[in-house]
DOTI-669226 format. One record per residue (C-alpha): y, z, x. Coordinates in steps of 0.05 Angstrom, whole numbers, plus 5000, padded with zeros to 4 digits. Example, Ala and Ser with C-alpha at 12.3 -4.5 7.8 and 13.67 -1.06 7.14 Angstrom:
491051565246497951435273
***
This chain:
496663113947495062433958486962243946482962204013482261434026474861374021470961344086468360484069476060324068476960654128471960294164475059684128481559804155479259794221473759294220480558754205485159144256479659024309478758294285485858134287487058404350481157914353483757434341490657374368486757584436483556894428490156564401494456814463487956524507488655864467495655814478495556014554489455434564493954994523499855064565495555064640493054404616500254214597503054334648497854084699498253544672506453524676506053564746499953284776500352584755507852524783503452494850499552044892499852394938492952784958496153344987501953484941496253464889493254004914499254444919501954304864494454604824494555154857500655384847500055224775493455674779496856224807503056324771498256134703493056844722497557064749493857134820495457364886492256854933487456264921485955574959482854934955477154704995476153924997468553675015467953325084461052915070460652775145460453315168458753695115464154165106468754545060475954405080481754875074486554335050491654815021491755605017497056114979498456794991500757355031495557125097493756455073487956045112491155445156489554775133483654435175479855095175473254865147465955185130459555005118458454695049452555145034455255805069459656245019461356324952466155774951458755284978454255554924459755374875459554674894451954614907451954874840456954464803458855104763463855594758463356334784467156984767465457534823468658224810467958454883466457844934465958524980459558684949457158034941451557854987453957155001460557285012463756935071468257485107469157135172476356875144477557545122476357915179480257435217486957455166486158185163486657975070481658345028478057924978476158324918476457954846475857194848473156544813471855974842470855304802467754664827473854084840470053524789471853264728466053494670462452944686460152784757459653104829463853564863469053414911470854154934473454734901479255164876479155994877483556374854483257204883485757794868489457854804495258384806495458584743486958784730481258354745480657584735475057614678470357124645476556994589480856674660474856154669476155574605484455644651481355524717477455144689481854634663485954584713478854504763478253884718484853524713485853724788479953314807482152694763488952774786485952794866481252184841486751784821490751944872485951684921483550924892492450894903492151014963485550604980489949974939495050094985490550095045488349505019495049224994497149375066490948985094493748395053500048365077498148555153493747895148499447475124503547695185498747605226497746995209505846855216506347155275500746605302503745955277511146215310506746245384504945575364512445235397512745835445506345615477508244945486515845105501512945495560508044995585514444465589518344965620511844965679511544275677518644285698519544805744512544535777516843735785523344085802517544535859514643935881520443565895526443875918532243555933529442915906533142885838539042575830544442935792542842595719536042915720537543505742542743545683537643305633532143855675537244415659539044105587530444165571530144885601535345205567533744965508527145105499529845785527534045795461528045585409523646205454528846735441529446445367522246625364521547135407527347425357523047215285516547515315520448185324522948225252516248145236512648685269518648965245515148865170507849205192511449865203514649725136509749515097505350205120510950565107511850175037508649625032512448945021521049055017523148704949526347964967535148094996538347544957544547144993548646544982543946065032542945365049537444975050539044505110539545175150534045485139529344785141532844655216530545375235524645095221525144395241527044595318522244995339516744715314519543995338515944245411509444265377510743645340512943175402506243335435502543085383507142505371509142705296516942575267519443095242526242905187529843235139533542795082538742965033539043795051545843755061548443474995545144064961549444674938548845334955543245794932541546514928535046664954532046995012533046575074528047025120522746765079525146095056523746115121516746385125514745855068517545175100513845365169507745525141508544845104511144395160507244725216500144715178501644015145503643695235495943795254492543445192498442765212495142325262499842065331505841745292504741925237511542415206512543055170518643155132523043535087527043225027530743554973534643374908537743714854534543734782538043374720538344084685543044224751540244954760535244784806533244494864528144024873525244094947518743654979515143685036511343065049506442825107503442195118497142585139489542495122490642915056485843455030479543364987479643704912476244254922481244464980486544284941485144644886484045154926490845294953495745884929490346314917487246814950479746434968484045824991479945435047482845325119479944645153482444845212477645185268478845985255483445765183484646225149487346025083493146505082499245975091499545795028497946324986503946625030509446075000506346194935508546864949514946604967516046174908515046724858519247154891525246704873522146494803520345864819514445284816509344934867505144404854501343994903499343314900494642994961489842374971485142245028486641815076494241765053498442485061500843015022506343234983508843944965513944014915518144524903523044814847527545234864532945544814540545644843540346364826533446694819531147184758534247854770538347764825543248074821550547704837552847514903
***
């Protein structure tokens, strides 16, 4: 018979085995934590929508912990409530359902900022059983973690309920803490993105409203002309000869055509408000473009405004320019802003002239908008094309030239300005025949 194993050796072997089991368990736990962190990073930061982040985080937590259900509640500081934003399981709580943020286990965790493992929620006096009663779902074991980064105040809580193969215990806490921390960071990032997006929408809507205000000027002036002609016609019925009647009819038809054209462009700009809310500003739509046609489309409605102020609008040498690849709608907005802003600065008898020539290198066109107005002081001139642009017009925002700069930049061009007080102002725009990034048209 073999010699019996000394008792001390057997005890050592048992201890080694127990230690190995403990190490294996710890290693498995670390692997679960790393897997939770990896999966959370992979999925959460792909999204910028808070609702999708919350649902993704909750599904990840339930899968990693093999739990039956759970919820994410976010704090509403105005009402001092925790609001269910996502609930998963057999009988989920409806999104938007709220509870006081200082009640229930969720409220306690939110207030303390510390996670809690609860062996049996039904035996915990803090348990907010209203939702169990309403849904028929029984909460047993649960873990509730504050949704917060490793530092800072909680923005809500994440709760996981009823482990399928046993009970949720302390060893699951590190995994859920990782998921909660990454979720809180992702929510904060998404909110910052949405705030920035909203700010961009506001900026774009400011640009659009500025353009609409400018486009309404010919409409207002044209309506005034029509009213004047109709008043003359109605006050002297039967006294107009054929020549006067023809002239009146032609003038009215021309004004009506201008009004219809401007109404269409205003409709386009209003549509951009919806587009920018849905997806911010759309990229330029490049196509073959004749600068002469764009500028004539600008000058035609603005002549109604200019003639009222006894200012002449002219174009020179534009027909000789080659076709360039451009977004004609955006070019229209740019020239409209420059000419429309110049008209009030020009005294009666003065002019605003748009002219063009080829760059000596042959790859760009040089376009200028020259007025014989009062010019700009250096402080105003130097602020142009920036967010701090200064307007000298009553109620002006200074946005006009910033909008022009955005259009020129979108075409890969460059704009400069020269101005002398008492002499006038010249805007010089260089546009490439084929802007960078534009596909062949």
